[in-house]
Backbone bond lengths (Angstrom), bond angles and torsions (degrees), N, CA, C in turn:
res aa  C-N    CA-C-N  psi(-1)  N-CA   C-N-CA  omega(-1)  CA-C   N-CA-C  phi
1 M - - - 1.458 - - 1.537 107.12 -
2 E 1.335 115.67 138.21 1.463 121.01 178.91 1.489 107.93 -124.92
3 N 1.375 116.39 160.74 1.454 121.52 -179.84 1.553 108.36 -73.76
4 L 1.321 116.54 120.92 1.442 121.98 179.62 1.510 109.60 -92.52
5 L 1.326 116.61 121.15 1.468 121.64 -179.00 1.521 110.21 -86.37
6 G 1.329 116.58 -30.52 1.447 119.20 -178.28 1.536 107.89 165.37
7 L 1.297 114.68 -178.47 1.465 121.23 178.79 1.560 110.12 -114.66
8 L 1.311 115.16 136.85 1.440 120.57 177.47 1.518 108.98 -108.91
9 R 1.302 115.80 114.92 1.485 119.55 177.52 1.499 110.79 -93.45
10 L 1.332 116.78 118.98 1.461 121.93 178.17 1.523 107.20 -99.58
11 H 1.296 115.10 116.84 1.494 119.21 173.52 1.523 107.12 -91.57
12 V 1.318 117.31 102.71 1.456 120.32 178.73 1.519 106.90 -79.81
13 I 1.314 117.03 104.84 1.468 120.80 -171.65 1.522 112.95 -82.52
14 R 1.337 116.61 -58.60 1.468 118.06 -175.16 1.524 111.21 -165.09
15 G 1.317 113.86 168.15 1.462 122.18 171.13 1.519 108.33 -112.10
16 V 1.340 115.51 149.86 1.445 119.10 -177.69 1.525 110.22 -128.66
17 N 1.344 115.49 124.66 1.497 121.34 175.93 1.512 111.91 52.32
18 L 1.319 116.95 50.82 1.470 121.35 -178.43 1.528 110.55 -72.13
19 A 1.314 114.44 162.44 1.478 121.16 -177.08 1.522 110.69 -72.47
20 I 1.345 114.98 151.30 1.446 121.99 175.56 1.539 108.64 -87.03
21 R 1.338 116.79 127.30 1.433 121.22 -179.11 1.539 112.31 -123.22
22 D 1.327 116.31 -15.35 1.469 119.83 172.42 1.546 107.56 -103.46
23 S 1.300 118.69 -160.24 1.463 119.17 -175.86 1.556 113.04 -63.68
24 H 1.343 115.13 -47.03 1.461 117.90 -179.95 1.522 113.59 -130.40
25 S 1.300 118.30 -3.59 1.486 121.12 -176.36 1.544 109.28 -153.70
26 S 1.328 115.39 -157.83 1.469 122.41 178.97 1.506 108.85 -151.67
27 D 1.318 116.80 163.54 1.436 125.86 175.51 1.534 109.07 -116.82
28 P 1.328 119.64 74.61 1.467 122.19 -166.24 1.519 113.41 -81.22
29 Y 1.328 113.31 150.95 1.466 122.01 168.19 1.520 107.03 -148.88
30 V 1.332 116.28 161.36 1.459 123.30 -174.77 1.518 111.40 -114.16
31 I 1.277 118.06 134.64 1.468 124.47 172.60 1.537 108.42 -112.04
32 V 1.329 116.54 131.58 1.470 121.93 178.29 1.519 107.23 -114.17
33 R 1.295 117.01 126.37 1.451 122.07 177.96 1.532 110.61 -122.75
34 M 1.328 116.00 138.49 1.469 123.64 169.56 1.510 108.15 -146.18
35 G 1.335 116.67 109.41 1.452 118.41 -175.04 1.528 110.21 62.93
36 K 1.360 115.08 -126.59 1.444 120.74 178.79 1.548 113.35 -88.51
37 Q 1.319 115.77 -3.92 1.479 118.76 -178.19 1.529 109.46 -84.06
38 K 1.316 115.18 139.05 1.464 122.45 178.39 1.490 109.99 -139.16
39 L 1.337 116.95 122.91 1.484 122.78 178.66 1.497 109.62 -124.90
40 R 1.324 116.30 158.32 1.454 118.36 -175.08 1.552 110.00 -146.69
41 T 1.327 116.47 144.82 1.448 121.84 174.67 1.559 109.89 -87.73
42 R 1.279 116.24 175.86 1.450 119.98 173.75 1.560 110.05 -78.96
43 V 1.285 115.77 164.65 1.488 121.80 177.86 1.512 109.95 -84.56
44 M 1.322 115.47 134.47 1.464 120.28 175.51 1.540 106.75 -110.12
45 K 1.340 115.27 111.87 1.449 121.32 -173.78 1.516 113.04 -73.70
46 K 1.360 114.54 135.39 1.468 123.39 172.19 1.534 110.44 48.50
47 N 1.346 117.01 60.85 1.452 120.28 -177.23 1.510 109.71 -151.94
48 L 1.351 116.69 119.00 1.435 123.25 178.29 1.512 113.37 -92.14
49 N 1.311 115.83 -7.87 1.474 123.45 176.17 1.543 108.89 -129.96
50 P 1.325 119.06 58.01 1.465 122.46 -174.00 1.518 112.84 -68.87
51 E 1.302 115.28 146.37 1.475 120.52 173.84 1.544 107.01 -116.97
52 W 1.320 115.53 97.37 1.469 121.02 -178.49 1.538 111.70 -75.91
53 N 1.363 116.71 -49.33 1.456 121.41 -179.07 1.523 110.11 52.45
54 E 1.319 116.86 49.97 1.467 122.81 -178.63 1.534 110.39 -115.17
55 D 1.329 116.04 142.57 1.458 122.14 174.89 1.498 110.30 -98.68
56 L 1.355 117.38 124.10 1.457 121.64 174.73 1.544 106.93 -121.51
57 T 1.311 115.31 137.74 1.470 119.17 -171.58 1.509 112.09 -117.99
58 L 1.333 116.77 122.86 1.454 122.11 178.12 1.548 110.86 -103.29
59 S 1.313 117.01 140.78 1.469 122.13 170.93 1.490 107.89 -87.59
60 I 1.345 115.58 124.70 1.479 121.13 -176.81 1.524 110.36 -100.18
61 T 1.298 113.67 110.83 1.504 119.43 177.50 1.551 110.14 -117.21
62 D 1.322 117.08 -29.50 1.454 123.08 176.23 1.498 108.55 -127.70
63 P 1.351 118.55 97.29 1.455 120.22 -174.19 1.516 114.18 -71.29
64 T 1.362 118.96 -5.85 1.447 120.74 179.68 1.541 111.78 -83.59
65 L 1.369 116.84 -13.31 1.453 118.67 179.91 1.511 112.07 -69.66
66 P 1.335 118.41 140.34 1.473 118.98 177.08 1.520 110.49 -75.92
67 I 1.298 116.06 160.64 1.468 123.11 173.72 1.527 106.81 -108.94
68 N 1.324 116.78 121.21 1.430 123.04 -177.63 1.545 110.04 -102.19
69 I 1.307 115.38 129.74 1.458 123.27 175.60 1.507 109.15 -108.87
70 M 1.317 118.88 122.77 1.441 122.65 -179.08 1.557 110.70 -128.34
71 V 1.296 115.46 127.61 1.462 120.15 178.91 1.508 110.20 -105.88
72 Y 1.342 116.63 133.33 1.438 122.38 -178.84 1.534 111.43 -128.13
73 D 1.313 116.51 153.60 1.424 123.32 170.22 1.491 109.29 -98.49
74 R 1.358 117.41 122.94 1.483 121.10 -178.12 1.516 110.72 -74.12
75 D 1.310 115.07 121.92 1.468 122.00 174.78 1.520 108.57 -113.81
76 W 1.280 118.41 131.36 1.436 122.55 -172.04 1.518 112.71 -86.86
77 F 1.326 118.48 -20.14 1.492 120.41 -178.46 1.516 112.73 -124.94
78 S 1.319 118.81 9.64 1.434 122.23 176.71 1.541 109.83 -152.87
79 R 1.292 117.42 176.95 1.461 121.76 -179.85 1.548 109.14 -62.56
80 D 1.343 113.67 141.33 1.475 118.56 -179.81 1.542 110.52 -66.38
81 D 1.326 115.26 138.24 1.466 122.44 -178.14 1.504 111.81 -82.28
82 K 1.323 117.44 141.69 1.465 122.79 176.80 1.510 109.20 -76.00
83 M 1.346 117.12 138.69 1.470 123.05 177.81 1.501 111.95 -124.67
84 G 1.348 116.20 24.68 1.430 121.35 176.21 1.502 113.42 109.08
85 D 1.354 117.09 166.04 1.441 122.84 -178.24 1.516 109.31 -148.76
86 A 1.306 115.49 165.21 1.459 121.87 176.74 1.549 107.72 -153.73
87 V 1.308 115.38 160.13 1.464 119.95 -177.91 1.524 106.98 -140.89
88 F 1.378 114.84 145.18 1.470 118.75 173.06 1.541 108.91 -148.97
89 H 1.304 114.94 161.30 1.448 122.62 176.40 1.521 109.92 -111.73
90 I 1.315 117.18 153.58 1.457 120.82 -178.42 1.533 113.61 -100.62
91 D 1.332 117.44 12.55 1.451 121.11 178.59 1.538 112.64 -53.71
92 P 1.365 118.91 -50.54 1.468 119.14 178.94 1.530 112.11 -60.70
93 F 1.346 116.33 -38.06 1.452 121.33 -178.34 1.558 109.65 -63.64
94 L 1.324 117.45 -45.17 1.472 121.85 179.50 1.527 110.71 -67.53
95 E 1.335 118.02 -34.63 1.451 121.77 175.20 1.504 110.70 -63.13
96 A 1.330 118.66 -39.39 1.452 123.19 179.08 1.533 109.43 -65.03
97 I 1.324 116.72 -37.43 1.470 121.25 177.28 1.523 109.93 -63.36
98 R 1.327 116.00 -41.76 1.468 120.51 178.40 1.502 111.43 -62.23
99 I 1.361 117.07 -42.81 1.456 123.34 -179.41 1.524 109.44 -63.73
100 Q 1.338 115.85 -43.29 1.456 119.54 -179.02 1.508 111.83 -63.96
101 N 1.373 115.37 -40.10 1.465 120.22 -179.96 1.540 110.91 -64.18
102 E 1.364 116.48 -33.20 1.460 118.50 179.96 1.518 112.86 -77.04
103 L 1.353 114.60 -38.81 1.484 118.02 -176.43 1.522 109.89 -81.44
104 G 1.324 116.56 -51.36 1.474 120.89 -179.61 1.525 112.43 66.11
105 G 1.311 117.55 159.81 1.456 122.40 175.16 1.519 114.52 58.35
106 L 1.337 118.69 40.23 1.466 119.49 -178.96 1.506 110.07 -77.24
107 P 1.371 116.31 144.49 1.472 119.39 175.30 1.497 111.36 -67.80
108 E 1.307 116.89 154.05 1.486 122.12 177.48 1.534 108.77 -57.94
109 G 1.336 112.98 134.37 1.477 120.88 177.16 1.492 115.40 83.67
110 T 1.346 118.36 6.54 1.472 121.49 178.98 1.537 110.63 -62.28
111 V 1.339 116.21 125.55 1.461 120.16 174.95 1.537 109.55 -82.95
112 I 1.288 116.85 111.31 1.478 121.76 -176.57 1.537 111.59 -81.26
113 M 1.325 114.29 -37.50 1.473 117.76 -176.90 1.522 109.71 -157.67
114 K 1.336 115.62 149.86 1.475 121.79 175.27 1.491 107.95 -122.92
115 I 1.345 115.91 136.62 1.486 122.15 175.17 1.500 108.76 -115.64
116 Q 1.312 117.32 122.62 1.453 121.35 -176.92 1.524 109.34 -85.45
117 A 1.336 114.14 146.33 1.459 120.39 173.38 1.538 109.41 -69.19
118 S 1.316 115.55 138.40 1.464 118.75 -179.20 1.533 108.95 -155.60
119 R 1.317 115.70 179.10 1.467 120.91 177.37 1.520 110.71 -72.61
120 Q 1.318 116.12 -14.65 1.502 120.29 -178.22 1.517 112.38 -88.79
121 N 1.328 118.17 -4.12 1.476 120.80 176.74 1.535 110.24 -139.18
122 C 1.293 116.06 178.06 1.498 120.96 -177.41 1.502 111.32 -102.21
123 L 1.342 118.50 12.51 1.459 119.95 178.68 1.522 110.92 -69.60
124 S 1.328 115.51 137.14 1.475 118.56 175.68 1.509 112.12 -95.72
125 E 1.330 117.66 -11.73 1.438 123.53 174.36 1.538 110.15 -155.87
126 E 1.327 116.12 171.41 1.485 119.60 -179.02 1.526 111.05 -58.24
127 S 1.329 115.04 138.83 1.456 121.44 179.87 1.543 109.36 -116.06
128 K 1.337 115.05 130.79 1.477 119.85 -176.75 1.505 109.16 -110.32
129 I 1.310 115.29 142.45 1.460 124.06 172.50 1.498 107.20 -108.25
130 V 1.354 118.15 116.72 1.442 120.02 -171.71 1.527 110.68 -128.84
131 W 1.350 113.54 162.96 1.459 122.61 176.03 1.548 105.92 -94.72
132 H 1.343 116.55 111.36 1.479 119.33 -172.41 1.516 108.39 -136.43
133 K 1.354 112.90 117.71 1.477 121.20 176.67 1.553 112.28 55.41
134 G 1.324 113.55 42.71 1.459 117.82 177.31 1.503 116.08 80.19
135 K 1.339 116.71 9.81 1.470 121.35 -178.54 1.501 111.62 -136.34
136 I 1.319 116.18 155.85 1.454 121.66 173.98 1.514 109.13 -92.08
137 V 1.313 116.94 124.40 1.481 120.98 179.70 1.512 108.87 -133.35
138 Q 1.327 113.13 152.19 1.469 120.00 178.16 1.533 108.32 -132.85
139 N 1.338 115.24 123.63 1.472 121.57 175.39 1.510 108.81 -97.29
140 M 1.322 115.79 137.26 1.478 118.85 179.74 1.515 111.43 -147.70
141 F 1.339 114.40 143.54 1.476 122.23 168.99 1.529 105.10 -105.92
142 L 1.339 117.84 123.10 1.443 122.74 178.85 1.529 109.21 -104.42
143 R 1.335 114.03 128.27 1.477 121.67 175.13 1.520 109.46 -80.88
144 L 1.302 117.12 119.62 1.463 119.74 -177.64 1.545 110.39 -72.98
145 Q 1.301 115.68 138.50 1.430 122.67 179.58 1.545 112.16 -103.23
146 N 1.332 115.58 167.57 1.475 121.18 176.96 1.546 110.57 57.15
147 V 1.303 115.31 36.14 1.454 122.12 178.26 1.522 107.49 -157.43
148 E 1.351 117.10 159.89 1.443 119.67 -177.10 1.515 115.01 -73.19
149 R 1.349 118.57 -21.50 1.451 120.20 -177.10 1.518 109.24 -168.73
150 G 1.357 115.09 168.89 1.468 119.22 172.21 1.519 114.71 122.78
151 E 1.334 115.50 143.87 1.452 122.25 174.84 1.525 109.26 -137.41
152 V 1.326 113.95 158.63 1.492 120.95 176.26 1.506 107.88 -128.85
153 Q 1.309 118.07 133.67 1.464 122.95 178.36 1.504 108.60 -102.11
154 L 1.321 114.79 129.83 1.498 121.87 178.68 1.494 110.36 -128.96
155 Q 1.351 114.95 159.07 1.468 120.56 167.24 1.527 107.58 -132.01
156 L 1.313 115.90 132.14 1.474 121.65 -179.82 1.524 109.61 -102.60
157 E 1.312 115.89 139.38 1.479 121.35 176.40 1.525 109.31 -138.63
158 W 1.315 115.66 133.18 1.477 120.19 -178.59 1.518 110.89 -93.15
159 I 1.329 115.61 134.44 1.474 120.89 177.89 1.533 107.39 -114.64
160 D 1.304 117.69 113.12 1.431 121.69 -177.78 1.548 109.90 -77.78
161 V 1.329 116.91 137.53 1.450 120.42 177.39 1.517 110.57 -124.66
162 S 1.333 116.49 19.01 1.453 119.55 179.29 1.531 109.38 -122.97
163 G 1.271 116.74 -176.76 1.462 121.87 175.23 1.509 112.81 57.14
164 A 1.374 114.81 -115.00 1.464 118.24 -173.40 1.516 112.22 -64.29
165 M 1.335 117.22 -25.38 1.454 119.40 -176.55 1.551 112.16 -85.27
166 R 1.314 116.88 -5.48 1.479 118.78 -174.07 1.504 111.46 -60.08
167 Y 1.327 116.96 -38.27 1.460 118.41 177.09 1.530 112.53 -80.80
168 E 1.359 115.84 -41.51 1.440 117.44 -175.20 1.510 113.27 -65.25
169 R 1.298 119.06 -29.89 1.431 121.51 -175.04 1.535 112.88 -68.06
170 E 1.339 115.35 -14.51 1.442 119.11 176.14 1.508 112.01 -62.55
171 F 1.341 117.23 -20.18 1.472 121.72 -179.18 1.510 111.51 -100.26
172 F 1.328 118.54 14.42 1.471 122.31 177.78 1.512 110.06 -92.26
173 G 1.312 117.32 135.71 1.450 121.59 170.17 1.492 108.14 -119.18
174 V 1.358 118.67 131.67 1.439 122.48 179.66 1.516 107.27 -119.96
175 G 1.330 115.12 152.99 1.456 118.76 -177.63 1.487 112.42 -161.14
176 G 1.320 116.83 -178.86 1.422 121.85 -178.61 1.502 112.34 -147.71
177 C 1.337 115.89 149.29 1.482 120.51 176.16 1.515 110.58 -82.61
178 M 1.289 116.60 139.56 1.460 120.77 176.42 1.511 112.04 -77.18
179 N 1.304 118.54 -21.10 1.456 123.73 177.05 1.537 108.64 -141.71
180 P 1.361 117.59 78.50 1.459 119.99 -175.36 1.509 114.94 -60.09
181 V 1.336 117.44 -22.71 1.453 119.16 179.07 1.532 111.79 -69.53
182 M 1.316 115.36 -37.87 1.468 120.78 -177.19 1.513 113.01 -91.49
183 Q 1.322 119.04 -21.22 1.451 121.75 -177.73 1.521 110.49 -98.10
184 A 1.348 116.48 110.94 1.453 121.34 -176.44 1.542 110.57 -72.99
185 M 1.345 117.56 115.90 1.454 121.06 -174.34 1.512 113.79 -61.45
186 K 1.368 117.30 -43.90 1.467 120.67 -178.51 1.552 109.96 -61.09
187 A 1.323 115.78 -42.02 1.444 120.30 -178.23 1.577 108.39 -68.75
188 L 1.300 117.36 -38.21 1.440 121.12 179.37 1.530 111.78 -61.95
189 L 1.348 115.77 -47.55 1.470 120.30 -179.76 1.528 111.91 -63.91
190 F 1.318 116.32 -30.68 1.457 121.48 179.43 1.542 111.74 -78.78
191 M 1.365 115.97 -41.08 1.481 118.02 -168.91 1.510 111.99 -86.71
192 L 1.344 120.03 -38.93 1.441 119.55 -174.29 1.542 114.59 -55.63
193 P 1.313 120.29 -47.45 1.462 117.87 176.08 1.517 114.04 -58.11
194 R 1.331 117.06 -30.03 1.477 121.00 177.91 1.522 109.96 -76.16
195 I 1.330 118.35 -36.40 1.440 120.35 175.15 1.520 110.79 -64.05
196 W 1.315 115.65 -36.33 1.482 121.42 -179.73 1.569 109.53 -80.56
197 K 1.326 116.56 -7.83 1.474 121.13 -175.20 1.523 111.58 60.59
198 M 1.338 116.11 43.00 1.459 122.24 -178.50 1.516 110.67 -135.05
199 E 1.342 117.62 27.25 1.459 120.62 -173.45 1.552 114.27 -58.14
200 E 1.297 118.10 -24.71 1.471 121.47 179.07 1.511 112.80 -92.21
201 R 1.334 117.84 -3.49 1.480 119.12 -172.44 1.551 112.56 -124.70
202 V 1.338 117.68 4.27 1.486 118.41 -179.29 1.518 108.21 -142.29
203 V 1.329 116.65 141.41 1.455 122.95 -179.96 1.520 108.73 -124.23
204 G 1.364 116.65 130.92 1.452 121.72 -178.61 1.537 112.67 -103.29
205 A 1.325 116.53 155.85 1.442 123.22 178.88 1.516 110.35 -144.44
206 D 1.311 116.77 142.19 1.463 124.70 179.09 1.509 108.50 -85.61
207 L 1.338 120.45 119.81 1.433 125.91 179.92 1.522 113.26 -95.19
208 G 1.356 115.14 -2.96 1.470 118.59 179.42 1.538 110.72 90.19
209 M 1.348 115.04 156.36 1.451 123.69 178.00 1.533 113.44 52.64
210 G 1.356 116.27 40.90 1.439 120.15 177.42 1.501 115.13 76.15
211 R 1.324 118.85 9.41 1.458 123.02 178.50 1.543 110.96 -104.51
212 F 1.349 115.10 150.94 1.437 119.18 -177.46 1.536 110.20 -146.78
213 Q 1.315 114.00 166.07 1.482 119.69 179.78 1.504 107.98 -137.44
214 F 1.307 116.33 142.73 1.476 124.81 173.57 1.500 109.29 -122.24
215 D 1.328 114.73 127.46 1.463 122.74 176.72 1.503 109.54 -100.47
216 F 1.360 117.40 110.10 1.455 121.80 -177.58 1.525 110.43 -91.44
217 E 1.290 115.27 144.70 1.465 120.52 -178.45 1.521 111.88 -76.03
218 H 1.350 116.66 -34.49 1.466 120.84 -174.59 1.533 110.14 -129.28
219 E 1.330 114.71 149.83 1.477 121.09 178.89 1.571 109.91 -61.60
220 N 1.284 117.18 -39.70 1.451 120.04 -178.09 1.528 111.90 -63.58
221 D 1.339 116.62 -33.78 1.453 119.99 179.49 1.522 112.17 -63.34
222 I 1.307 117.63 -48.67 1.470 119.77 -178.57 1.531 109.63 -67.57
223 H 1.338 115.96 -33.38 1.472 120.24 177.67 1.517 110.79 -62.15
224 E 1.363 116.37 -44.58 1.444 119.87 179.94 1.525 111.74 -66.10
225 V 1.314 117.97 -40.06 1.461 121.54 -179.66 1.521 111.27 -65.75
226 L 1.321 117.48 -40.93 1.483 120.49 -178.65 1.493 110.17 -65.32
227 K 1.351 119.69 -23.93 1.471 122.05 178.02 1.499 111.89 -76.15
228 M 1.359 117.88 -9.98 1.475 120.61 -177.05 1.530 113.38 -87.48
229 E 1.335 117.90 -3.10 1.488 119.67 -177.08 1.527 109.88 -63.72
230 P 1.351 117.66 153.76 1.493 126.56 3.00 1.528 110.67 -78.85
231 Y 1.341 114.89 158.33 1.447 121.67 -176.86 1.526 111.39 -111.58
232 N 1.340 114.83 155.23 1.459 118.85 174.73 1.521 108.34 -145.84
233 F 1.318 114.53 155.68 1.474 120.43 175.55 1.529 107.66 -155.21
234 D 1.315 116.46 137.03 1.479 122.43 -176.12 1.523 110.14 54.81
235 H 1.310 117.96 39.54 1.479 123.94 174.36 1.549 111.85 69.86
236 W 1.296 118.78 13.80 1.469 121.86 176.12 1.517 109.13 -130.25
237 M 1.360 114.41 150.95 1.459 117.89 -178.30 1.508 110.87 -76.43
238 L 1.345 115.45 160.99 1.439 121.77 173.69 1.513 108.13 -145.51
239 S 1.337 117.19 158.59 1.453 121.50 179.23 1.485 110.52 -105.12
240 L 1.311 117.13 152.78 1.468 122.04 172.62 1.545 107.41 -153.03
241 V 1.335 113.19 123.63 1.464 119.41 -177.78 1.534 108.99 -137.17
242 R 1.293 116.57 162.17 1.445 120.34 176.97 1.522 110.37 -67.84
243 W 1.335 118.33 140.82 1.450 122.34 -179.37 1.530 110.05 -59.48
244 E 1.335 116.31 135.24 1.438 122.21 174.93 1.541 110.52 -140.17
245 P 1.319 118.23 143.67 1.465 120.80 -178.76 1.540 111.62 -78.73
246 V 1.343 116.28 67.98 1.428 120.46 -178.91 1.541 109.90 -126.59
247 V 1.314 115.24 153.96 1.430 119.78 174.55 1.542 105.88 -122.00
248 D 1.335 114.85 101.54 1.453 123.14 -175.01 1.500 105.77 -139.77
249 P 1.339 118.79 128.65 1.465 121.04 -179.74 1.508 114.13 -57.74
250 R 1.363 117.63 -22.68 1.455 120.81 -179.66 1.532 112.17 -87.17
251 Y 1.334 117.38 -15.92 1.477 123.15 -173.44 1.526 107.60 -82.24
252 P 1.327 121.75 129.37 1.447 125.88 3.22 1.542 112.42 -101.16
253 Y 1.325 117.81 30.14 1.474 121.22 -173.39 1.495 111.89 -86.53
254 L 1.326 118.71 56.30 1.463 122.76 176.73 1.516 107.92 -122.56
255 I 1.317 117.30 127.51 1.464 122.34 178.93 1.535 108.56 -125.14
256 K 1.315 115.87 128.55 1.467 121.82 178.85 1.528 107.64 -108.96
257 F 1.335 117.58 129.89 1.456 122.72 176.34 1.501 110.78 -160.07
258 W 1.330 115.74 158.29 1.436 122.68 176.72 1.530 110.21 -86.44
259 V 1.350 116.12 143.50 1.450 120.61 175.46 1.505 107.42 -121.64
260 R 1.322 117.09 126.22 1.451 122.04 176.60 1.544 108.88 -90.78
261 M 1.305 117.95 122.13 1.459 123.20 -178.73 1.524 109.22 -98.74
262 M 1.347 115.21 129.92 1.427 119.82 -176.12 1.557 108.78 -128.15
263 G 1.314 115.48 153.89 1.478 122.01 177.17 1.522 115.07 80.74
264 V 1.338 117.42 10.67 1.474 119.24 178.54 1.523 108.06 -80.26
265 P 1.354 118.31 124.10 1.464 120.91 178.80 1.515 111.28 -53.54
266 L 1.336 114.93 143.54 1.434 120.76 -173.06 1.549 113.44 -58.73
267 H 1.363 116.67 -35.93 1.449 118.41 -176.55 1.567 111.01 -73.10
268 F 1.322 117.85 -6.30 1.476 121.04 175.15 1.506 112.71 -99.94
269 W 1.352 117.55 2.18 1.448 119.06 -177.02 1.525 109.68 -74.67
270 A 1.296 113.55 103.32 1.481 121.04 177.99 1.558 107.51 -155.32
271 D 1.297 113.56 154.40 1.476 119.28 179.83 1.551 111.78 -54.18
272 E 1.335 115.62 -43.26 1.459 118.67 -178.40 1.530 112.53 -63.79
273 T 1.345 116.05 -36.89 1.493 118.92 178.49 1.494 112.61 -60.28
274 F 1.357 115.63 -46.45 1.452 118.70 -176.51 1.513 111.48 -73.60
275 R 1.311 117.63 -29.23 1.492 119.37 176.40 1.520 110.22 -68.98
276 T 1.353 115.06 -37.81 1.482 117.89 179.29 1.515 111.52 -65.86
277 I 1.310 116.97 -42.12 1.457 120.65 178.08 1.535 109.76 -64.69
278 G 1.315 116.28 -43.47 1.460 120.79 179.73 1.521 113.52 -64.42
279 A 1.313 116.34 -31.85 1.472 120.73 -179.81 1.529 110.40 -64.77
280 D 1.322 117.36 -28.46 1.465 119.51 176.68 1.542 113.33 -73.73
281 L 1.337 114.43 -19.58 1.462 119.04 178.66 1.498 113.20 -92.48
282 G 1.317 118.02 -29.24 1.464 123.45 -176.87 1.495 111.45 173.55
283 E 1.312 115.04 -149.84 1.477 120.30 179.16 1.501 109.91 -98.34
284 V 1.340 117.29 120.02 1.485 124.01 -176.73 1.509 109.46 -81.12
285 E 1.327 118.32 125.35 1.438 123.47 177.21 1.513 111.46 -105.52
286 E 1.333 117.56 -35.43 1.455 119.80 -177.12 1.527 110.17 -155.24
287 V 1.324 116.37 143.03 1.457 123.32 175.32 1.508 107.33 -120.22
288 E 1.344 116.10 125.74 1.457 120.07 178.41 1.520 110.08 -61.50
289 E 1.297 119.00 138.46 1.473 122.73 -177.08 1.521 111.74 -55.07
290 V 1.311 114.95 127.73 1.479 120.56 -179.74 1.557 109.60 -72.21
291 D 1.351 117.38 125.24 1.438 122.73 -177.65 1.550 107.99 -115.37
292 L 1.320 118.57 93.23 1.470 121.58 -176.01 1.532 109.65 -68.88
293 D 1.344 119.33 -33.81 1.453 122.18 -177.02 1.498 112.46 -62.14
294 N 1.338 116.27 -40.14 1.464 121.55 -176.48 1.512 111.93 -101.84
295 G 1.333 117.52 4.56 1.450 120.64 175.95 1.509 114.38 69.64
296 R 1.343 118.78 36.32 1.467 120.72 179.00 1.561 109.34 -149.71
């Protein structure tokens, strides 16, 4: 477990004049890396000016780490081609947050800080950090390097998980799809509250890369939903756990459920046998006591 300072939401808006990597076009997607975290947008087929409009969320524990943006062309029968990369640091963004916290009560649209494009950064034009609708946001155009051309437009937004949110976050549930390609996120966010019969008391949000968040109005609601596991949607399983300030590559992709084993010869009925079988499926936490007399 590491100390979580906050969440950084990257709105990957679009690519501009990207490089050609196929015969006449490219199938671009974006990978975002920060330390051990890796997020990815969907592939946009045959498009040199793609509009992803996807939100990817990073957990910030070490603000000194750079954020790397890498664009690739998806190839179906060979290794994906590189279409350029860029890097930026969030030091100015965090400084703007500190300034806003000190000043407070800023008017809508206040420009807190400006960062000029230079040879020392990947900005292709001036980037402004502004106070917008009660949040600090930064818009930026990044000039891709190690490629003949191309830019990527991003917007940064800070999500505070301390102070005032310390109590509220207890009612957050976060989860992930086991098959994001087959599980439609918009339908999931719409249908799950209705399946739970809580459509008026819970709000869902797409966190990107097959992850989602539900904000419950009452403690009892999230408690009741967590008792319904394991969950499934569109014929595939999904995970849902209470929000925790942890940075773990498995979080929140952990699902706990019982497995009934059938057809095991009686002379193999032993705790060790069932634990060995269970270990091939996942991490075994408990094995129900073997009852030879009653055959279970």
